[in-house]
C-alpha positions, 0 to 999 in steps of 0.5 A, spaced: 178 907 435 182 902 439 189 900 437 191 892 437 199 892 436 202 886 432 206 881 436 213 880 435 215 874 430 210 877 425 207 874 419 204 867 417 209 863 414 204 862 408 204 870 407 212 870 407 212 865 402 208 869 397 211 876 398 216 875 392 210 873 388 205 878 390 210 884 388 212 881 382 205 880 379 202 887 382 198 891 377 199 898 376 192 899 373 189 900 380 192 906 382 198 911 379 201 910 386 207 906 387 208 900 392 211 903 398 212 896 402 209 894 408 204 899 411 206 902 418 199 901 420 193 898 418 186 901 420 180 895 420 173 896 420 168 891 422 161 890 426 160 887 433 155 882 429 156 874 428 156 875 421 163 878 422 166 872 426 172 872 422 174 879 424 172 878 431 175 871 432 181 874 428 182 879 433 181 874 439 186 869 437 191 874 434 191 871 427 190 878 424 195 881 428 200 875 427 199 875 419 201 883 419 207 882 423 210 889 424 204 893 421 200 895 427 193 893 427 188 898 429 180 897 429 174 901 429 167 898 430 161 900 426 154 899 426 152 898 418 156 898 412 154 905 409 157 908 415 164 904 414 164 905 407 164 913 408 170 912 413 173 908 408 172 913 402 174 919 407 181 915 409 179 914 416 180 906 415 184 902 410 180 896 410 173 893 412 168 887 413 162 889 411 156 887 407 156 887 399 151 892 397 155 898 400 161 895 397 157 895 390 154 902 391 161 905 393 164 901 387 159 904 382 159 911 385 166 912 384 166 909 377 170 903 380 176 907 383 174 906 391 174 899 393 176 892 391 173 886 395 179 881 396 175 876 400 169 873 402 167 872 410 160 870 411 154 867 407 147 866 410 145 869 417 139 874 415 132 874 416 125 878 417 123 877 424 116 879 426 111 880 431 106 874 433 100 874 429 104 876 422 104 869 419 105 871 412 106 876 407 099 878 406 099 881 414 104 886 413 100 892 410 100 898 414 106 895 418 113 898 420 119 894 419 126 896 421 132 895 417 139 897 420 141 903 415 138 905 409 142 902 403 145 897 407 145 889 405 139 887 409 135 894 407 136 892 400 133 885 401 127 888 405 125 893 400 126 888 394 122 882 397 117 887 399 116 889 392 116 882 390 110 881 394 106 887 391 108 892 397 110 900 395 116 902 399 120 909 399 126 911 401 124 918 401 117 918 404 110 919 401 105 914 400 107 907 402 104 900 404 109 898 408 113 903 412 121 901 412 125 905 418 132 904 418 134 904 425 140 902 429 139 894 431 139 895 438 134 901 438 130 896 433 130 891 439 127 896 444 122 899 439 120 892 437 119 890 445 115 896 446 111 895 440 113 901 436 115 897 430 112 890 427 119 887 425 126 887 422 130 885 417 137 883 420 143 880 420 145 875 426 146 875 432 140 880 432 135 875 428 136 870 434 136 876 439 129 878 437 127 871 437 129 869 444 129 876 447 123 879 444 118 873 442 119 874 434 118 869 429 122 868 422 117 870 417 123 870 411 129 866 412 133 870 406 137 863 405 130 861 402 131 866 397 137 864 394 139 858 390 142 853 395 141 858 400 148 861 399 148 868 399 154 873 401 153 877 408 160 879 409 166 881 405 173 884 406 174 890 402 180 894 401 181 901 399 184 902 392 189 907 394 192 902 400 192 896 396 196 900 390 201 903 396 201 896 400 200 890 396 204 886 401 200 888 407 194 887 403 197 880 402 198 879 410 191 881 411 188 876 407 192 871 410 190 872 417 183 873 415 183 866 411 186 863 418 180 866 421 175 863 417 179 856 417 180 857 425 172 858 425 171 851 421 176 847 425 173 849 432 166 850 432 165 848 439 170 854 441 167 859 436 162 862 441 167 863 447 172 867 442 166 871 439 164 873 446 171 875 448 171 880 443 164 883 444 166 884 451 172 888 449 168 892 445 162 893 448 163 890 455 157 885 455 157 878 452 151 875 448 147 870 452 150 863 450 143 861 447 143 867 442 150 865 440 148 858 439 142 859 435 146 865 431 151 860 429 147 855 426 145 860 420 151 862 418 157 859 414 164 862 414 167 862 407 173 866 404 169 865 397 165 872 396 160 868 391 162 873 386 156 871 381 151 874 386 153 881 386 150 883 379 143 881 382 145 885 388 146 891 384 140 890 380 136 889 387 139 896 389 137 899 383 130 897 383 129 899 390 132 906 389 138 905 393 143 904 388 145 907 381 146 902 375 153 901 373 159 896 371 162 891 376 168 890 372 174 890 377 170 890 383 174 883 385 181 883 386 182 875 389 189 874 387 192 875 394 186 870 396 188 865 391 195 865 392 194 863 400 189 858 398 193 855 393 199 855 397 195 851 402 193 846 397 186 849 396 182 851 390 182 858 388 175 862 388 172 865 382 171 873 381 165 871 376 169 875 370 168 881 375 176 882 377 182 879 378 183 872 380 
């Protein structure tokens, strides 16, 4: 885990202006804990993926640290959502950028007690890439396809799509038509290059790396499966205990996150360099310019979590055996986000009846 200390001078003005409103409107229904004021530290998880660019840019530009003021920001990098959710559930981190399916699974399994989604981050930027010679779904019988981790967002999308094509898959082994191999993204690239797997359903920048570094082709762009091509890839979640104890800090985090999304929208020509600076700080290795350029064309950065999609995501997980059925009522707490948006003259976003706005 790496520590990033907030610079003096602290919070974004919009967050400061909203603190009295937030504290006056806190609901005691989230937890029995009483608000304890700003947290001394906020531990934030994220992935070194282009789909997590709001986190990467927020760190590079100091936007998250500035918004948090005197709260020390520490970070931890994860490879996939289930691992981040495990850390959140264990109390090792307080908030995380991750895919929607692990957030949904955690919420349902805990009967709504574990996490709240407080903002969207990214839409789009995921695809099924395959080796040359595979040109349609009918060519996939007998193949091995990787996903980042069992139960993560791309894993569920892969299993769901294969089921729609009539293929049997399994989360526990047995007779299958297509073997799904949950594998770390970097290892999956190596396996693909050596011919040991036939493809993978991945987020960016891994889609672009498979294409540009290993000669893969896109068989399914996930955007083609959703109305208007819009689907949630990354959201910002907070543990419910932390939200109840430190609502002011969550408001600050959301303000910094919103500033990161705004920066990405306003500075597309600088986004690649900012992303790479954080990647170098985390891994020591930048992404090639061509990979970043291609990856950024397939993603949209937005604070809207696209809440109406979440019942569909839950049902997909249930259908493929990675999730249990349950209620999503209360999954979203978008009140802090909507205070930031409306204070800046923007439009509030919808929780689609699944939480507070």
